[in-house]
N, C-alpha and C positions, 0 to 999 in steps of 0.2 A: 504493500500500500504506500509506503514511504517513497519507494523508487518511482511509482506511478505519479505521485503528487509532484515529486521533483522534476519529472519529465514534462509534466504539463506546465509547471511554473517556468521551465526553460523556454517554452514557447510563449506563454501568456504575458509574462513580465515585459519583455522587449516590445511586444505588440502594443500593450497598454501604454507604455511610456512613450513610444513613437507617436501613436495616435493622439495622446493627450497633449504632447508638446506641439504637434502640427496643428491640431484644432485650436489650441490656445493662441498660437501665433496668427492663425487665420482670423480668429475673432478679434484680436487686438488690431490687426490691420484693417479689417472691414469696419469696426467701430470707429477707428481713427478717420477713415474715409468718410463715414457718416457724419462725424463731428465737423469735418472740414466742408462737407457738402450736404447740409440737412435736407435739401430738396430731393435727394436721391434715396430717401428712406424706404420707398416702396421697392427698390431694387437691391435691398441689403442682402437678401438670400437668393435672389434670382441668378441663374446661370452659374451657380457654384458647382453643381453636379449635373443638373438636367439642363443642358444647353438648348436654347430654343431655336436659334438660327442654324439651319442645316449647313450653311457654308462655314460658319465658325466651328460648328461641331466636327465637320470633316477635317478641318485644319488641326483641331485639338486631337482628334483620333490619330492622325498621321504622326503628329509630334510625339504623342504618348507611345505609339507603337515603336518608334525608334528608341525611346528610352527603355521600354520593357525588353525589347530585343537585345539592346546593348548590355543591360544588366544580366539577362539570362545567359548570354554568351560568355561574359566574364565569370559568372558564377560556375558554369559548367567547366570552364577551363581550369579554374582554381581548384575546384573539387576533384576533378580528374587527376590533377597533379598530386594533390594531397593523398588521395586513395592509392595511387600508384606507388608513391614513396612509402606509404605504410605497408603495402603488400610486399614491396621489395625488402623491407627491413624485417618484417615479422613472418607473414605467410600469405600465399596466394589466395587463401580462403577469404581474405578481407574483401576482395572484389565480389565474391559470391554473396557474402553476408550483406554487403552494402546494397547490391542490386535486389536482394530478397527483402530488404527492409521496406515496409509499406509507406513510411514517411518519405523516403527518397523517391518512390514512384509517384506519390501524391504531389510532391513539389514540382515535378515535371509538368503535370497537368495544370497546376496553378499558373504556370507561365505559358504553356502552349495554348491553352483554351483562350485566354484574352488575345493572344497574337492572332489566332485564326479568326476569332469573332470580330476583332477590330479590323482585320484585313477585309473581310467580306462586308462589314458594315460601311466602311469608307467607300466601297464600290457601289453601294445601292442608295446612298444618300443623294437626293435630288433637291434642287432649289424649290423652296416652298413646301417641302414635305415635313410632316410631323415626326420628329425623331428624338424627342426629349427623353423618353423612357429607354430607348435603345442606347442612346449615348450615355445616360446615367448608369446603366448596367455595365457598360464597358469601363467607365471611369472608376466605378467601385471595384470591379475585377482587377483593373490595373493597379489600383491603390493597394489592394490585398497582396498582389504579387511583389510590389516594391517593399511593403512593410515586412514581409516574411524573410527578407534578405538577412537581417541581423539574427533572428532566432534560428534560422536554418544553418548559418555558419556555426553558431554555437552548438547546435545539435550535431553537426558533422564532426567537430573537434571532440565532443564528448563521445560520440560513437566510435571514433578511431583511437580512443585511449586503449593501450594494451590490455588493461584489466577488463575493460568492457568486451574486447574481442575474445579474450579467453573465456569469459562467462558465456558469450554467445556460442562458442564452440562446445563448451561443456553442456549447455542446454540442448544443443543439437544431438549430442550423444544420448541424453536422457529421452529426447523426443523419438529418436530412432529405436531405442529399446522399447518404448511404449508402443510404437507402431508394430514392432515385431511380435509383441504380446497380443495386441488387438487385431492385427491383420497378418495371419501366417503367410498369405500369398505374397507379402512384400519382404520376405526373409532376406533374399539376396541383396536387395537395395538397402535394407537396414544394416546388414553386415558390412557392406561396402562403406556406408556412411560412418558407422562406428569406427571402423578401421582407419579411414581417412582422417577423422576428427582426432583420434588418439595420436596418429602420426604427426598431425599438424601441431598439436600441443607439445609433442616432443621436439619438433623443429623449433618452435618458439623458445622452448627452454634452452636448447643448445645454442641458438642464436644469442639469447640473453647472456649466457655464460661467456660466449666469445667476446661480448661487449662489456663484460664485467658488471652486468646488471643482475646482481644476486637476488634482489627482492623480486623482480619479475620472474626469474627462473624458479624461485620457491613458490610463487603463485601458480605457475604452470604445474609444478609437481603436486601442489595441493589440489588443483583442479582435476588432474588425473586420478588422484586418490578419491575424490568425491565421485567421479564417474565410476570408479571400480566398486565403491561401496554401493552405489545405486544399482550396478549390475548384479552384485551378490544378492541384494535384497529381492531382485526380480528374476533371478536365475531359475528358480523353480517354476515360474509361470511361462517361461519360454518354450515354444514347441520343440519337438525332437529334431526337426530339420535345422534348427539353429546350431546344434552341436555336430552336425555332419561336416566332415573335412572336404573342402573343395580340392580334390587331388590334382586336377588340371591346373588350377591357379597356384597351388603349392609348388608343383613342378616348374611352372614358369618363374616363380619367385626364386627358387633355388638355382635355376639356370642363369638368372641374372647376377647372382652373387659371384664376386671374384674368387 
């Protein structure tokens, strides 16, 4: 429960602070304009989000599209570099874990949907047409994509922490064992997943030792121990096929040994 709360706060706090500061500055600016031009009071809130003029709306959409596309490009480039560096240092499983995470998939839609929507909307706007609602939807979607930049980068850095990666791999071992117990038809897949996960934990431990990171190496050893304890507790529930030796795979493994 504590980890879930911390994860949500990681997203909500930056979003709340960013929106509060932005809305505050906007209100101060508009109220100052109203004080300097009292005759414009009826237009205080007009055209903030729901732009009434189709020509102005089209220009706004095109400008915002460039901003969102630029932010998305920079974000993808930076994240790809960070993930690749983490995978090179620890384990290639980092890429699989990153792509399988639902938040990372969701963030792509948060950027791609406004880009496609704004692209099509800018091509259908005509002079004199009513497009306040359509433009307002695009502005709100684009605002959301921009606001999510800060919390998403925070999430990526937390996600790529070595301890978090180790915990993800350990959880995958437990999930594979549960699948083997509940779905005997997936025995081969579960065996391969468990074997790969344990091997990757061992690789991280050896890599940590080579870099004199004793704390991280001990964390890997503790994770392997936890996985072994979980296996022992569920060993009696595993189907008989789990304990059958894959002679062909064993022969290929022995043939590759020097």
